[in-house]
C-alpha positions in Angstrom: 107.7 120.6 96.0 107.9 116.9 97.1 110.9 115.5 98.9 111.0 111.7 99.2 113.3 109.9 101.6 113.8 106.7 103.6 115.0 104.4 100.8 118.0 102.0 101.2 119.2 98.5 101.0 117.2 95.8 102.8 117.2 92.0 102.9 114.3 90.1 101.5 111.5 89.9 104.2 112.7 93.2 105.7 110.9 96.5 106.1 111.4 100.1 105.2 109.3 103.3 105.7 109.4 105.9 103.0 108.4 109.5 103.7 107.5 112.4 101.4 107.6 115.9 102.7 105.3 118.4 100.8 105.7 122.1 100.5 104.5 124.9 98.2 100.8 123.8 98.0 97.9 123.0 100.3 98.8 119.4 101.2 95.3 118.4 102.4 93.6 119.6 99.3 94.9 116.6 97.3 95.0 112.8 97.2 98.6 111.5 97.0 100.2 108.5 95.4 103.3 106.4 95.4 104.8 105.1 92.2 107.9 103.1 91.5 110.2 102.5 88.6 112.4 99.4 88.3 115.4 99.4 85.9 114.4 99.1 82.3 110.6 99.3 83.2 107.9 102.0 83.1 106.7 103.9 86.1 104.2 101.8 88.0 101.5 103.0 90.4 101.8 101.5 93.9 99.3 103.1 96.2 97.2 106.1 96.9 95.4 107.9 99.8 92.6 110.4 99.7 93.1 113.9 101.1 91.9 113.1 104.6 93.4 109.6 104.8 89.9 107.9 105.0 90.5 105.6 102.1 93.5 103.9 100.7 94.2 102.1 97.4 96.9 99.5 96.5 98.2 97.7 93.5 97.7 94.0 93.7 101.4 93.4 93.8 101.8 95.2 97.1 98.4 94.6 98.8 98.7 93.2 102.3 102.4 94.2 102.5 102.5 98.0 102.0 100.6 100.6 104.0 100.1 104.2 102.8 99.3 106.9 105.3 99.5 110.7 105.6 99.9 113.3 108.4 98.3 116.5 107.2 99.5 118.4 110.2 103.1 117.6 109.1 102.4 117.8 105.3 103.9 114.4 105.0 103.0 111.2 103.1 104.3 107.8 104.2 104.7 104.3 102.7 105.3 101.4 105.2 106.8 98.5 103.3 106.9 95.1 104.9 107.8 91.6 103.7 109.9 93.2 101.0 110.8 91.1 97.9 113.5 91.4 95.3 110.9 92.5 92.8 110.1 95.5 95.0 113.5 97.0 94.0 112.9 100.3 92.3 113.1 104.0 92.6 110.0 105.1 94.6 108.3 108.4 93.8 105.6 110.4 95.6 103.2 112.4 93.5 100.4 114.8 94.0 97.1 113.8 92.4 94.9 116.4 90.7 91.9 116.0 92.9 91.1 115.5 96.7 89.6 112.0 96.0 91.5 109.3 94.2 89.7 107.8 91.2 90.8 104.3 90.2 89.8 105.0 86.6 92.7 107.4 86.0 94.6 107.4 89.3 97.2 104.8 88.2 98.1 106.9 85.1 101.1 109.1 85.5 99.6 111.8 83.3 97.2 113.0 86.0 99.9 114.0 88.4 101.3 117.5 88.0 103.9 117.3 90.7 106.5 114.6 91.5 109.1 114.1 94.1 112.7 113.3 93.1 112.6 109.6 94.0 114.3 107.4 96.6 116.0 104.2 95.8 114.8 100.9 97.4 117.0 97.9 96.9 115.9 94.5 98.2 118.8 92.0 98.1 120.6 89.5 100.3 
């Protein structure tokens, strides 16, 4: 089970930190990702982190503004979001990848994620 939290309403330029608490599986056996889905759009991959946190990956749209991390001792995934823009408004989902190491060839595809959190709403507006 994946439980995302930390969303909310923030002004442009502001920051939020999302969390995703994992249970029911061995958290540090898998890479993890964040996705987002804006109204009327498909689910978009945002970022990923390998099982031990040694390597991170970002979509071009968030590179330099978002930081993904994980704390395996707490079974928790994080997404620090800075310099938020209106186009970042979406429901954000955490998802468990199928392998310990993230592969860019298929990682951004939703079909390789067997487990998803319920989503947390992020709204960036003045």
